[in-house]
C-alpha positions in Angstrom: 79.1 -56.9 150.1 80.6 -59.6 148.9 84.7 -60.5 148.4 83.9 -60.6 144.5 83.0 -57.3 145.3 85.6 -55.8 147.0 88.6 -57.4 144.2 87.0 -56.1 141.7 86.5 -52.4 143.8 89.9 -52.9 145.0 91.4 -53.4 141.5 90.0 -50.8 140.1 90.6 -48.0 142.9 94.3 -49.2 142.0 93.6 -48.9 138.3 92.0 -45.3 138.8 95.1 -43.9 140.8 98.1 -46.0 138.1 96.5 -44.5 134.9 95.9 -41.0 136.3 99.8 -41.5 137.5 100.3 -42.7 134.0 98.4 -40.4 132.1 99.7 -37.5 133.9 104.0 -39.1 133.4 103.0 -39.7 130.1 102.0 -36.2 129.1 104.5 -34.5 130.9 107.4 -36.2 129.5 105.9 -36.0 125.4 105.3 -32.5 126.4 109.1 -32.2 127.3 110.3 -34.1 123.9 111.1 -36.9 126.4 109.9 -39.6 123.7 111.8 -42.3 124.3 111.1 -42.4 128.1 107.5 -42.4 127.3 108.2 -46.5 125.9 109.6 -47.2 129.4 106.9 -45.3 131.1 104.0 -47.3 129.2 105.7 -50.4 129.7 105.8 -50.4 133.5 101.9 -49.2 133.5 101.8 -51.9 131.5 103.1 -54.7 133.5 101.8 -53.4 136.9 98.4 -53.5 135.5 98.9 -57.1 134.3 100.4 -57.8 138.3 97.1 -56.5 139.9 94.6 -58.3 137.7 96.5 -61.4 138.2 97.1 -60.6 142.1 92.6 -59.8 142.6 92.2 -62.1 139.7 93.8 -64.8 141.6 91.7 -63.3 144.6 88.1 -64.0 143.2 89.1 -67.3 142.0 89.1 -68.7 144.8 85.9 -67.4 146.2 84.1 -67.1 142.5 81.6 -70.3 141.8 81.8 -69.6 138.3 84.7 -70.4 135.6 86.1 -67.0 134.6 89.0 -66.5 132.8 89.6 -62.5 133.6 86.9 -61.2 131.6 85.6 -58.8 133.9 88.7 -56.9 135.1 89.6 -57.3 131.2 86.5 -55.3 131.0 87.1 -53.1 134.2 90.5 -51.9 132.8 89.4 -51.3 129.2 86.4 -49.0 130.9 88.6 -47.3 133.2 91.6 -46.7 131.4 89.6 -45.3 128.0 87.6 -43.4 130.3 90.5 -41.4 132.5 92.4 -41.2 128.7 89.0 -39.3 127.1 88.6 -37.0 130.0 92.0 -36.1 130.5 91.8 -35.0 126.8 88.9 -33.8 127.2 89.5 -31.2 130.1 92.9 -30.1 127.7 95.5 -31.8 130.3 97.5 -33.5 127.3 100.5 -32.7 126.1 100.8 -30.9 122.2 102.3 -34.0 121.2 99.2 -36.5 121.9 96.7 -37.0 119.0 93.3 -37.9 120.1 92.7 -39.4 116.7 95.8 -42.1 118.5 93.2 -42.0 121.5 90.3 -43.2 119.4 92.5 -46.1 117.6 93.2 -47.7 120.6 89.9 -47.7 122.1 88.7 -49.5 119.2 91.7 -51.9 118.7 91.3 -52.6 122.7 87.6 -52.9 121.4 88.4 -55.8 119.4 90.5 -57.8 121.5 88.1 -57.1 124.3 85.4 -58.4 122.0 87.2 -62.2 121.3 87.7 -62.4 125.1 84.0 -62.1 125.7 83.6 -64.5 122.9 86.4 -67.0 124.8 84.5 -66.0 127.9 81.2 -66.7 127.0 82.6 -70.5 125.0 84.4 -71.5 128.3 81.9 -70.5 130.9 79.3 -72.2 128.7 81.3 -75.2 128.7 82.5 -75.1 132.7 80.5 -75.2 135.8 81.5 -74.0 138.4 85.1 -74.4 137.3 84.2 -78.0 136.4 84.5 -79.3 132.8 81.3 -80.9 132.2 82.9 -84.4 131.0 84.5 -84.4 134.6 80.9 -84.2 136.2 78.9 -86.9 133.7 81.9 -89.5 133.0 
């Protein structure tokens, strides 16, 4: 298995574990009306996801022959986090204070951000060869 695939797989496994722990904590805190604590847990969750994405992204950059701005990790995060959240609601593990409408709005807004990231990824990838700007190669 290529190092690139191993990095993304390891990231995804860590993300799945973090997301399940987050969903459990979120639902438990909301059910117990600890609304202020939810922000703390959500902030920690977001920071941890960013850190593991950064770490694995840097590892992948060393082995990746193409220029990449972390789009694969952003896409994996989008799919895993939203899929787990949808499944969480489908099997009824959510708190009575969680609204599936908010989840769907998050999917839409995050999807718009992901689309913007994809466009930036395509533009930057088009202008680079193996991480080297075309202007540096053909001067």
